[in-house]
Every structure is written in structure tokens, then in C-alpha cells.
C-alpha positions as CSV (number, residue, x, y, z in Angstrom):
1,M,6.0,21.6,6.7
2,S,2.7,20.0,6.0
3,E,2.3,16.9,8.6
4,P,3.6,13.4,7.7
5,A,0.9,11.2,6.3
6,L,2.4,8.3,8.9
7,V,5.0,8.7,11.6
8,I,6.0,5.2,13.7
9,K,8.2,5.1,16.3
10,N,10.0,2.1,17.8
11,L,7.4,-0.2,16.7
12,K,7.6,-3.9,17.8
13,K,5.4,-6.9,17.0
14,K,6.3,-10.2,18.9
15,Y,3.5,-13.2,18.4
16,A,2.1,-15.3,21.3
17,N,4.6,-17.9,19.5
18,G,7.6,-16.0,20.1
19,T,8.3,-14.8,16.7
20,E,9.4,-11.1,16.6
21,A,7.8,-9.9,13.7
22,L,9.3,-6.2,14.4
23,Q,12.3,-5.0,16.2
24,G,12.0,-1.4,16.7
25,V,10.8,-0.3,13.4
26,S,10.7,3.8,12.9
27,L,9.4,5.3,9.6
28,T,7.9,8.4,8.5
29,V,5.8,8.3,5.1
30,P,5.4,12.2,4.1
31,S,2.2,14.2,2.7
32,G,1.8,13.4,-0.6
33,D,4.4,11.2,-1.3
34,F,4.6,7.9,-3.3
35,F,6.6,5.8,-0.7
36,A,7.4,2.2,-1.3
37,L,8.1,-0.2,1.7
38,L,9.9,-3.2,0.1
39,G,11.4,-6.3,1.6
40,P,11.1,-10.0,1.1
41,N,8.8,-12.3,2.4
42,G,8.1,-12.4,6.1
43,A,10.1,-9.5,6.7
44,G,7.5,-7.5,8.6
45,K,6.1,-5.4,5.8
46,T,2.3,-6.6,6.3
47,T,2.6,-6.2,10.2
48,I,3.5,-3.0,9.8
49,I,0.5,-2.2,7.6
50,G,-1.3,-4.3,9.8
51,I,-0.9,-2.5,13.3
52,S,-1.0,0.9,11.1
53,T,-4.7,0.3,9.7
54,G,-5.9,-1.4,13.1
55,L,-6.2,-4.8,12.1
56,V,-2.8,-6.0,14.0
57,N,-2.5,-5.1,17.9
58,K,1.5,-3.6,18.1
59,T,3.3,-5.0,21.3
60,E,5.1,-1.6,21.5
61,G,5.7,1.8,20.1
62,S,3.4,4.3,18.5
63,V,2.3,5.2,15.1
64,E,0.1,8.3,13.9
65,V,-1.8,8.4,10.7
66,F,-1.8,12.7,9.7
67,G,-1.5,13.2,13.8
68,F,-4.0,10.9,14.9
69,D,-2.4,8.3,17.3
70,I,-4.0,4.7,16.4
71,D,-4.2,4.0,20.2
72,K,-5.9,7.3,21.3
73,D,-7.9,8.3,18.4
74,P,-8.4,5.1,16.2
75,E,-11.5,5.8,14.3
76,M,-9.9,9.4,13.4
77,A,-6.6,7.2,12.4
78,K,-8.3,5.1,10.6
79,A,-11.1,7.5,8.5
80,Q,-7.8,8.9,6.9
81,I,-6.9,5.2,5.4
82,G,-8.0,3.4,2.7
83,L,-6.2,-0.1,2.5
84,V,-6.0,-2.2,-0.4
85,G,-5.2,-5.5,0.9
86,Q,-3.3,-8.7,-0.8
87,E,-6.3,-10.5,-0.2
88,L,-9.6,-10.5,-2.3
89,N,-12.5,-10.1,0.3
90,F,-15.5,-8.7,-1.2
91,N,-18.7,-10.5,-1.8
92,P,-18.0,-12.4,-5.2
93,F,-22.2,-12.5,-5.9
94,E,-22.6,-8.8,-5.4
95,K,-22.0,-6.3,-8.3
96,P,-19.2,-3.7,-8.1
97,L,-21.4,-0.9,-7.7
98,D,-22.9,-2.2,-4.8
99,I,-19.6,-3.4,-3.2
100,V,-18.2,0.2,-3.7
101,T,-21.5,2.0,-2.4
102,N,-21.8,-0.1,0.4
103,Q,-17.9,0.8,1.6
104,G,-19.1,4.1,1.7
105,G,-21.9,3.9,4.0
106,Y,-19.6,2.3,6.6
107,Y,-17.8,5.8,6.5
108,G,-21.8,7.2,6.9
109,I,-21.5,8.8,3.1
110,P,-25.4,8.7,2.0
111,R,-26.3,6.6,-1.0
112,S,-27.3,9.9,-2.8
113,V,-23.2,10.7,-2.6
114,A,-21.7,7.3,-2.1
115,I,-23.5,6.0,-6.0
116,P,-22.5,8.6,-8.1
117,R,-19.1,8.8,-6.3
118,A,-18.7,4.9,-6.9
119,K,-19.5,5.4,-10.3
120,Q,-17.1,7.7,-11.0
121,L,-14.4,5.8,-9.5
122,L,-15.4,2.4,-11.0
123,T,-15.4,4.5,-14.6
124,D,-11.9,6.4,-13.5
125,L,-10.2,2.7,-13.1
126,G,-12.0,1.0,-16.3
127,L,-14.7,-1.1,-14.8
128,G,-17.6,1.5,-16.1
129,E,-19.5,-1.4,-18.3
130,K,-18.7,-4.0,-15.7
131,M,-20.0,-2.1,-12.8
132,T,-23.3,-4.1,-12.5
133,V,-22.2,-7.5,-13.3
134,K,-21.3,-10.1,-10.4
135,A,-17.7,-9.3,-9.3
136,M,-17.0,-13.4,-9.6
137,E,-17.2,-12.8,-13.6
138,L,-14.3,-9.8,-13.1
139,S,-10.4,-11.0,-14.4
140,G,-7.7,-10.9,-11.6
141,G,-7.0,-7.3,-12.6
142,M,-10.0,-6.0,-12.6
143,K,-11.0,-7.4,-9.1
144,R,-7.7,-5.7,-7.7
145,R,-9.2,-2.3,-9.2
146,L,-12.4,-2.9,-7.5
147,M,-10.5,-3.1,-4.3
148,I,-8.9,0.2,-5.3
149,A,-12.2,1.8,-6.1
150,R,-13.6,0.4,-2.8
151,A,-10.8,2.0,-1.0
152,L,-11.3,5.3,-2.1
153,V,-14.9,5.9,-2.0
154,H,-14.6,8.0,1.3
155,K,-11.6,10.1,-0.2
156,P,-8.9,8.7,2.2
157,R,-5.8,10.8,2.8
158,F,-3.5,7.8,2.6
159,L,-3.8,5.1,0.4
160,V,-2.0,2.0,1.5
161,L,-1.4,-0.9,-1.5
162,D,0.0,-4.4,-0.4
163,E,0.8,-6.1,-3.2
164,P,-1.7,-4.6,-4.9
165,T,-0.6,-5.9,-8.8
166,A,0.0,-9.5,-8.0
167,G,-1.2,-11.5,-11.2
168,V,-2.4,-8.6,-12.7
169,D,-1.2,-8.2,-16.5
170,V,1.1,-5.9,-17.9
171,E,-1.4,-3.2,-19.6
172,L,-3.9,-3.5,-16.7
173,R,-1.2,-2.3,-14.3
174,R,0.1,0.3,-16.6
175,G,-3.2,1.6,-16.5
176,M,-3.6,1.5,-12.6
177,W,-0.3,3.0,-12.0
178,D,-1.5,6.2,-14.7
179,Y,-3.9,6.6,-12.3
180,L,-2.5,6.3,-9.0
181,R,0.2,8.5,-10.1
182,K,-2.6,11.2,-11.3
183,L,-3.9,11.1,-7.8
184,T,-0.5,11.4,-6.1
185,Q,-0.3,14.8,-8.1
186,E,-3.6,15.8,-6.4
187,G,-2.4,15.2,-3.0
188,L,-2.8,11.7,-2.1
189,T,-0.3,9.6,0.0
190,I,0.2,6.1,-1.4
191,L,2.3,3.6,0.5
192,L,3.5,0.6,-1.6
193,T,4.6,-3.0,-1.1
194,T,5.2,-4.9,-3.8
195,H,7.8,-7.7,-5.3
196,Y,7.6,-5.9,-8.6
197,L,10.6,-3.4,-8.0
198,E,10.8,-2.4,-11.3
199,E,7.5,-0.4,-10.7
200,A,8.7,0.9,-7.2
201,E,11.6,2.0,-8.8
202,Q,9.2,4.2,-11.3
203,L,7.1,5.2,-9.0
204,A,8.4,5.9,-5.5
205,K,10.0,9.1,-4.2
206,H,11.1,7.3,-1.0
207,V,12.1,3.9,-0.1
208,A,12.5,1.8,2.9
209,I,13.6,-1.8,2.6
210,I,13.0,-4.0,5.8
211,R,14.6,-7.5,6.5
212,K,13.9,-9.8,9.5
213,G,12.0,-6.8,11.2
214,E,14.0,-4.2,11.0
215,I,14.6,-1.2,8.8
216,I,18.1,-1.9,6.7
217,A,17.6,0.8,4.3
218,N,15.7,4.0,4.2
219,G,15.8,7.4,1.8
220,T,14.9,9.1,-1.2
221,M,14.5,6.7,-4.4
222,T,17.6,8.8,-5.9
223,E,20.0,7.8,-2.3
224,I,18.9,4.2,-2.5
225,L,19.6,3.9,-5.9
226,A,23.2,5.5,-5.0
227,M,23.9,2.4,-3.4
228,H,24.1,0.1,-6.4
229,D,27.6,-1.2,-6.6
230,P,28.0,-2.6,-9.9
231,S,31.2,-4.6,-8.7
232,K,28.7,-6.6,-6.5
233,T,26.6,-8.0,-8.9
234,P,27.8,-11.4,-10.0
235,D,27.6,-12.5,-13.6
236,G,24.7,-13.6,-15.0
237,Y,21.2,-12.0,-14.7
238,K,20.8,-8.6,-14.1
239,G,17.9,-6.8,-12.6
240,G,17.2,-2.7,-12.7
241,K,19.2,-0.6,-10.0
242,L,16.9,-1.2,-7.3
243,E,16.7,-4.7,-7.6
244,E,20.6,-5.2,-7.3
245,V,20.4,-3.0,-4.0
246,F,17.5,-4.7,-2.5
247,I,19.2,-8.3,-3.6
248,N,22.6,-7.3,-1.6
249,L,20.7,-5.7,0.8
250,T,18.7,-8.8,2.0
251,S,20.3,-11.7,0.9
252,E,21.4,-14.4,3.6
253,K,25.2,-13.2,3.9
């Protein structure tokens, strides 16, 4: 079997104010998987991503990215990952082509390689005609896709998407997912957090649900959907199976 993309063991995070964001999380993301990490706001999803990508210090536990320990070999661990965070964090006065090309430079990719690669990524993501305008002129959905192009320019093996389609219209979301699904078929591993549970239900092979810093469900999408119990769904609005399982597991009892 190929090495997992991400192995987290007994991960804990306690902030200075006493808040325990993670309470011993263990999680494995298989290589080549499309993995959904779901949970309410404040459940610990972004903390897991922050620690795994080197942006947040952990309190306890271990994290390996394709076998590289984030403490012992942080640079190699980070090199495996492309991160698309929740916040737009590029210079709005720069052109998309420059934003993506310059990102390649941070990974030691020469401009002679980075420029054509950036052009191809931007074209593939529907930004071919916008690559030389100022980034501030892009729509919200285009800015999200620009961040995906930037995250992919160094050809990571593991793409982390933290709420990537927030505020993106349906048509652009579909095009984005078609493109990313194709990349997973080519071997890219994707970890997704999203509040659009119908997207996760269609896309993900595996899913973990976190609540108050603890994993409360973890398995294949088929296994998680099998937890759906129609008798526990109250009358009124009903969502998809994953949404109903999610609500049942995470709601305050």
C-alpha cells in the first residue's frame, strides 16, 4: 500500500486562554483520496489544518505528511502541501499570472518553468483571459480559483482546501470541482472542509466529523451515510443523508 498523505496521532491543542481546540485527534488521510473533514464552526477543523501546514503550533501529538514529520522535517512536509485557506491573502494590485509565478519562486521553481506552468493552471481554472488584469478586478469565485492555481504551482501531492467555495456561485463551483476531481484521478490527495455538505457527499471517498475538538465519526462515505436514520429526522425541512447524519451527530443534545 502507498504511504498515507496525512497521519495525525493524538493531536492536542490548548491555547493560552485555556481553550482546548483539539482533544487527542487521530486521523489518517489515504494517498490519492478525496477526504472531507466536517464540523460546526469552532469544532477544530482549521486548527488541524493550521498545525498540519505549519501555521499553528501543536500542544501534543504527532503529524506526518507523506512520511515527513512536521517537527523533524518541516520543510519537506510543507513542500508536499498546497494550501487554499479561508481568507483571500494575495496582493489585490498584482496580476494573477504574477501571483502564481511568484509563488513558484518560493519553492525554488525557476521563472522559465513557473511562468508557463502558471499560465496553464490559470487557463485550466478558467482564468486564461484574466491572468493579466489586477487581481482586485476578479469576481469572488475567480479569486478563489486563483488561490487554487497558486496552491498547485509547485505540484504538491496534497491539496488542502479550507472552505474553498464560500461565496462562489453554483456554476463556478461545478467547474472547480470537475477540475479538482480530475486531479485526484491523476493521484492528487485532497482534504476538504466545507459547510456545503451536498458537495462533500458527492465528492468525498472518506469523511471525518469533528465536534468540540474530538472526532465523533470517521469512515468511508458509504459507512457514514449508513448511519442515517430517517426516524430521527424531525418533520419539516430535510437535507441530504450526509446533512441529516451531520446534524444528528453535532447538534447539542
